Each structure stands twice: as structure tokens, then as C-alpha cells.
N, C-alpha and C positions, 0 to 999 in steps of 0.2 A: 591565264590558262589558254594554251594553245589549241587544245582539241576542239573546243567549241567554235573557234575562229576558222580553222581547217574544215570543220563540219559544215559550217555556212558557205564557205567557199566551193566546197565540193557540190552542194547543192545548187549554188548560184551559177557555177560555171559548167554544169552538166551540158554536154554536147559541144563545149568550147574548149574545155581543158581537161585533162585527166589526172586525178589526184592518186598518187601511189604513197602508201605509208609504210616505212620500214622500221622495224625495232632493231636497235643496235645490239640487243641482247642475243638476236639470232644470228646463225652463221651467214645467211644472205644479207642481213642488215649490216653486219661487221664488214663484210666485203664491200658493200655499196658505199659505206662510210669511208673505208680506206681508198676506194677508187675516186671518190668525189672530194676528198679532202675535208671531210667533216672534222671539225675541231671543238664542237660544242653542241650541247642538246638543250632545246631542240634546234635542228637546222632545218630551213625551208629553202629548196632550189626549185627554180624554174627552168625548163629547157625549151628550145625552139623546136620547130618540126624536123630539124636534122639532128636533134640530140645534143646541141651545144648548150652549155649552161649560160643562161643570160641574166640570172638573178640568184644570189646566194645570201642568205640572211641567217645570222645566228641569234637565237633568242625569239621573242614573240613575234608572231607573223603580223606584218603590216598590210591589213586586209586592202585597204586603198591603193597601195603600191601594186599589190598582186593583180588587182583589176586593171590598173593602168598598163601593165606590162602586157597582160593577155590581150587588151584591146590593141596595143602597139604591134604585137606579133600577128594578130588577125589582119591588120592594115597591111603589113608587109607581105603576108602570104595571100592577100587578095580575097579575104573571107567577108 
């Protein structure tokens, strides 16, 4: 189940990363899915500080990989 993992990441990364959840059943969710090329559900995307997608995963969230990418982005941005 993806929700508990994303909930945990949201708590763990507070102040370091922002979690935004979209429901593809809503108009805004459908538009975002189209704009970001979502082809499966669930899909997890990470973007850098400039809004560029740096990680795109379809299926269950890889918690450890998300942590690693956030740390890498912080290093690049000097945080």
C-alpha cells in the first residue's frame, strides 16, 4: 500500500520537501497526470527546486530511494 509510505515520507521530510497528492479522478489531477506523463497509478514524482522532474516511479514508492534523492538535491542546492 502506497499511502502509509507517502504519509511517513511526508512526516519525515517536513521542512525538507513538500508532498503534493493529486487524485486523477479530479479535473486538476487529470490535467497534472497528462502534463507529467503519468501512465500508471500510483505514480510518484520528485522535482528539484526549479520544478524539473528528477525521479519518476510507477507503482509502490521506494522510500529509501526517495530519501537518497532528497539528500542529493539538498547537497546540490547547498542546504
